C-alpha positions as CSV (number, residue, x, y, z in Angstrom):
1,M,0.0,0.0,0.0
2,T,1.2,3.5,-0.8
3,T,-0.8,6.1,1.0
4,R,-0.7,8.8,-1.6
5,S,-4.5,9.2,-1.7
6,V,-7.4,8.6,0.6
7,G,-11.1,8.1,0.0
8,I,-13.7,8.8,2.7
9,V,-17.2,7.3,2.7
10,G,-19.7,9.2,4.8
11,L,-19.5,12.9,5.6
12,G,-21.0,13.1,9.0
13,R,-19.2,14.6,12.0
14,M,-16.3,12.1,12.1
15,G,-16.1,11.9,8.3
16,L,-15.8,15.7,8.1
17,T,-13.2,15.6,10.9
18,L,-11.0,13.1,9.0
19,A,-11.5,14.9,5.7
20,T,-10.2,18.1,7.3
21,G,-7.3,16.2,8.9
22,F,-6.3,14.3,5.7
23,A,-6.4,17.6,3.8
24,R,-3.5,18.6,5.9
25,A,-1.5,15.5,5.0
26,L,-2.2,15.0,1.3
27,E,-1.8,16.9,-2.0
28,P,-5.0,18.7,-3.0
29,D,-5.9,16.2,-5.8
30,C,-5.4,13.1,-3.6
31,L,-8.4,13.4,-1.3
32,F,-11.7,11.9,-2.4
33,A,-15.1,11.6,-0.7
34,A,-18.5,10.0,-1.3
35,G,-21.4,11.6,0.6
36,R,-25.0,10.5,1.2
37,S,-26.7,13.9,1.0
38,E,-26.3,17.2,-0.8
39,A,-26.1,18.9,2.6
40,S,-23.1,16.8,3.7
41,I,-21.4,17.3,0.4
42,A,-21.8,21.1,0.8
43,R,-20.4,21.0,4.3
44,V,-17.3,19.1,3.2
45,H,-16.7,21.4,0.2
46,E,-16.9,24.4,2.6
47,A,-14.4,22.8,5.0
48,V,-12.1,21.3,2.4
49,P,-12.6,23.1,-1.0
50,S,-10.0,20.9,-2.7
51,I,-11.7,17.6,-2.0
52,T,-13.1,15.7,-4.9
53,V,-16.5,14.2,-4.4
54,V,-17.3,11.2,-6.5
55,P,-20.1,8.6,-6.7
56,L,-19.7,5.9,-4.1
57,A,-19.3,3.1,-6.6
58,E,-16.5,5.0,-8.3
59,L,-14.4,5.5,-5.2
60,P,-12.3,2.3,-5.5
61,N,-11.2,3.5,-9.0
62,R,-9.7,6.6,-7.5
63,T,-7.9,5.3,-4.4
64,A,-6.7,2.1,-2.8
65,L,-7.3,3.4,0.8
66,I,-10.9,3.8,1.7
67,V,-12.1,5.0,5.2
68,L,-15.6,3.9,6.1
69,C,-17.2,6.7,8.2
70,V,-20.7,5.2,8.3
71,R,-22.9,3.6,10.9
72,N,-23.4,-0.2,11.2
73,T,-26.8,0.1,9.7
74,H,-25.5,1.7,6.5
75,L,-22.4,-0.4,6.1
76,P,-23.9,-3.4,4.2
77,A,-25.3,-1.1,1.5
78,V,-22.0,0.8,1.2
79,L,-20.1,-2.4,0.8
80,D,-22.6,-3.7,-1.8
81,D,-21.9,-0.5,-3.8
82,I,-18.1,-0.7,-3.8
83,R,-17.4,-4.4,-3.5
84,P,-17.6,-5.1,-7.3
85,R,-14.6,-2.9,-7.8
86,L,-12.6,-3.9,-4.7
87,T,-9.4,-5.9,-5.2
88,D,-6.8,-7.4,-2.8
89,Q,-4.9,-4.1,-3.2
90,H,-7.6,-2.0,-1.6
91,V,-7.3,-1.3,2.2
92,L,-10.6,-0.7,4.0
93,V,-10.5,1.2,7.2
94,T,-13.5,1.4,9.6
95,I,-14.0,4.1,12.3
96,N,-16.6,1.9,14.0
97,N,-15.0,0.8,17.3
98,G,-17.7,-1.9,17.8
99,L,-17.2,-3.7,14.5
100,P,-14.9,-6.7,14.7
101,L,-12.1,-6.4,12.2
102,Q,-12.4,-10.1,11.3
103,A,-16.0,-9.5,10.3
104,L,-15.0,-6.8,7.9
105,A,-12.0,-8.8,6.6
106,D,-14.3,-11.8,5.8
107,S,-16.4,-9.5,3.5
108,V,-13.8,-7.9,1.3
109,P,-10.8,-9.2,-0.7
110,G,-8.1,-6.9,0.8
111,P,-6.6,-5.8,4.1
112,V,-8.6,-4.0,6.8
113,A,-7.9,-1.8,9.7
114,K,-9.6,0.4,12.3
115,L,-9.0,4.2,12.8
116,I,-10.6,6.2,15.6
117,P,-10.3,10.0,15.1
118,S,-10.7,12.8,17.6
119,V,-12.1,16.3,17.1
120,G,-8.6,17.8,17.4
121,N,-7.6,16.2,14.1
122,E,-9.5,19.1,12.4
123,I,-6.8,21.5,13.6
124,G,-3.8,19.2,13.3
125,T,-3.7,17.9,16.8
126,G,-5.3,15.3,19.0
127,A,-5.0,11.5,19.0
128,T,-5.8,9.0,16.4
129,L,-6.1,5.4,17.4
130,F,-5.0,2.9,14.7
131,T,-5.6,-0.9,14.8
132,P,-4.2,-3.1,12.0
133,G,-6.5,-5.9,10.9
134,P,-6.1,-9.1,8.9
135,G,-3.9,-8.8,5.8
136,L,-2.3,-5.4,6.7
137,G,1.5,-5.8,6.6
138,E,4.1,-4.1,8.6
139,Q,5.1,-1.7,5.8
140,A,1.5,-0.6,5.3
141,V,1.1,0.0,9.0
142,D,4.2,2.2,9.0
143,E,2.9,4.1,6.0
144,M,-0.5,4.7,7.8
145,I,1.2,5.9,11.0
146,T,3.4,8.3,9.0
147,L,0.3,9.7,7.3
148,L,-1.6,10.1,10.5
149,R,1.3,11.8,12.2
150,R,1.0,14.7,9.7
151,F,-2.2,15.8,11.4
152,S,-2.4,14.0,14.8
153,R,-0.6,12.0,17.4
154,P,-1.2,8.4,16.3
155,F,-1.3,5.5,18.8
156,L,-1.0,1.9,17.6
157,I,-3.4,-0.2,19.7
158,T,-4.9,-3.6,19.7
159,E,-8.5,-4.3,19.1
160,D,-9.2,-5.3,22.7
161,Q,-7.9,-1.9,23.8
162,G,-10.3,0.0,21.5
163,R,-13.1,0.8,23.8
164,A,-11.0,2.0,26.8
165,A,-8.7,4.0,24.5
166,T,-11.6,5.6,22.6
167,D,-13.1,6.8,25.9
168,L,-10.0,8.7,26.7
169,A,-8.8,9.8,23.3
170,S,-11.9,10.3,21.1
171,C,-14.7,10.8,23.7
172,G,-12.2,12.6,25.9
173,P,-12.4,16.2,24.5
174,A,-16.2,16.2,24.9
175,L,-16.0,14.6,28.4
176,L,-13.4,17.1,29.5
177,A,-15.5,20.0,28.1
178,N,-18.5,18.6,29.9
179,T,-16.5,18.5,33.1
180,A,-15.3,22.0,32.7
181,R,-18.9,23.1,32.1
182,S,-19.9,21.4,35.3
183,M,-17.2,23.2,37.2
184,V,-18.4,26.6,35.8
185,C,-22.1,25.8,36.5
186,A,-21.3,24.7,40.1
187,Q,-19.3,27.9,40.8
188,L,-21.9,30.2,39.2
189,E,-24.6,28.6,41.4
190,R,-22.6,29.6,44.5
191,T,-21.8,33.2,43.5
192,T,-23.0,36.1,41.4
193,Q,-19.6,37.7,41.4
194,L,-18.5,36.1,38.1
195,S,-20.2,36.3,34.8
196,P,-20.6,33.1,32.8
197,D,-18.3,34.5,30.1
198,L,-15.5,35.3,32.6
199,A,-15.9,31.9,34.4
200,E,-15.5,30.1,31.1
201,Q,-12.5,32.1,30.2
202,L,-10.9,31.3,33.5
203,I,-11.5,27.5,33.2
204,A,-10.2,27.7,29.7
205,Q,-6.9,29.0,31.0
206,S,-6.7,26.2,33.5
207,I,-7.3,23.6,30.8
208,N,-4.7,25.2,28.6
209,T,-2.2,25.2,31.5
210,V,-2.7,21.5,32.2
211,S,-2.4,20.7,28.5
212,Q,0.9,22.5,28.2
213,L,2.3,21.0,31.4
214,L,1.4,17.5,30.2
215,A,3.0,18.2,26.8
216,L,6.2,19.0,28.7
217,G,6.1,15.6,30.4
218,V,4.7,16.6,33.7
219,H,2.4,13.8,35.1
220,L,-1.1,14.4,36.3
221,D,-0.2,13.5,39.9
222,E,2.7,16.0,39.8
223,I,0.4,18.8,38.6
224,I,-2.0,18.1,41.5
225,D,0.9,18.0,44.0
226,R,2.2,21.3,42.7
227,V,-1.0,23.1,43.4
228,A,-2.7,21.1,46.2
229,V,-0.4,22.1,49.1
230,P,-1.2,19.9,52.2
231,G,-3.7,21.8,54.4
232,G,-4.5,24.3,51.6
233,N,-7.8,25.1,49.9
234,T,-7.0,23.2,46.7
235,A,-6.1,20.0,48.7
236,A,-9.4,20.3,50.5
237,A,-11.2,20.5,47.2
238,V,-9.3,17.6,45.7
239,E,-10.1,15.4,48.7
240,A,-13.8,16.4,48.8
241,S,-14.4,15.7,45.1
242,H,-12.2,12.6,44.6
243,D,-14.7,9.8,45.4
244,D,-17.6,11.4,43.5
245,L,-15.5,12.2,40.4
246,T,-14.2,8.6,40.3
247,A,-17.7,7.2,40.6
248,A,-19.0,9.6,37.9
249,W,-16.2,8.4,35.5
250,R,-16.9,4.8,36.2
251,A,-20.6,5.4,35.3
252,A,-19.6,7.3,32.1
253,F,-17.3,4.6,30.8
254,Q,-19.8,1.9,31.6
255,A,-22.3,3.8,29.6
256,T,-20.1,3.9,26.5
257,T,-19.5,0.2,26.9
258,D,-23.2,-0.6,27.3
259,N,-24.2,1.6,24.4
260,E,-21.7,0.0,22.1
261,R,-22.7,-3.6,23.1
262,A,-26.4,-2.7,22.5
263,K,-25.8,-2.0,18.8
264,T,-26.6,-4.8,16.4
265,L,-23.7,-5.9,14.3
266,P,-24.4,-5.8,10.6
267,S,-24.4,-8.8,8.3
268,L,-21.7,-8.0,5.8
């Protein structure tokens, strides 16, 4: 496999995120897409003016690397459209964490893999989780990691690590934003001295500080220890919130697991 071009099937939120990310990594005429609606096609053209939109059945003629950004329920129909033109040289990549790679491999002639993006990919940052599947050789894996590194921080993971890693890397930005919003709401309930806008700006600076410290190699425990001086106000807050926060995250991660397991796997 030579990752000179990429085709994206499905232009929903994650498809659009990857289209924007891959546009940073490829030459303008090397990114293709097949959308299901005029609205989604219009959105991707606005975000990535250089992308070439083609009929779904034609996509295998344009590129050997096809990323399937569609729900389980739509996947059989998508494969029916492109399968007649697939060869053992085509690599199919799913972003569906709950779809077993072996099931996808059994339905197509070539190698398969799994790619989990994150919203930061749109601006050239954030994690991508990559899981090689049946038939994908070491050289092809290295090429994919090199490509992903151009717009993200790629992590090579195994399929059984997928759900837990996805919770932290792909769901993480939304979960952390939700946590920050909860902090702002809790403080605003206690005081009228801060405006919502000022409170959000302040928490944004805290998030930015943590991000930069982590990027410098400072561990989470060390950040806490630097601020939460024994006997101080921050230490009291950390102690008071620890058990409830841990319980909340247990519930959140169990919810993602239950939701994924509840989805019916497609017959490919």
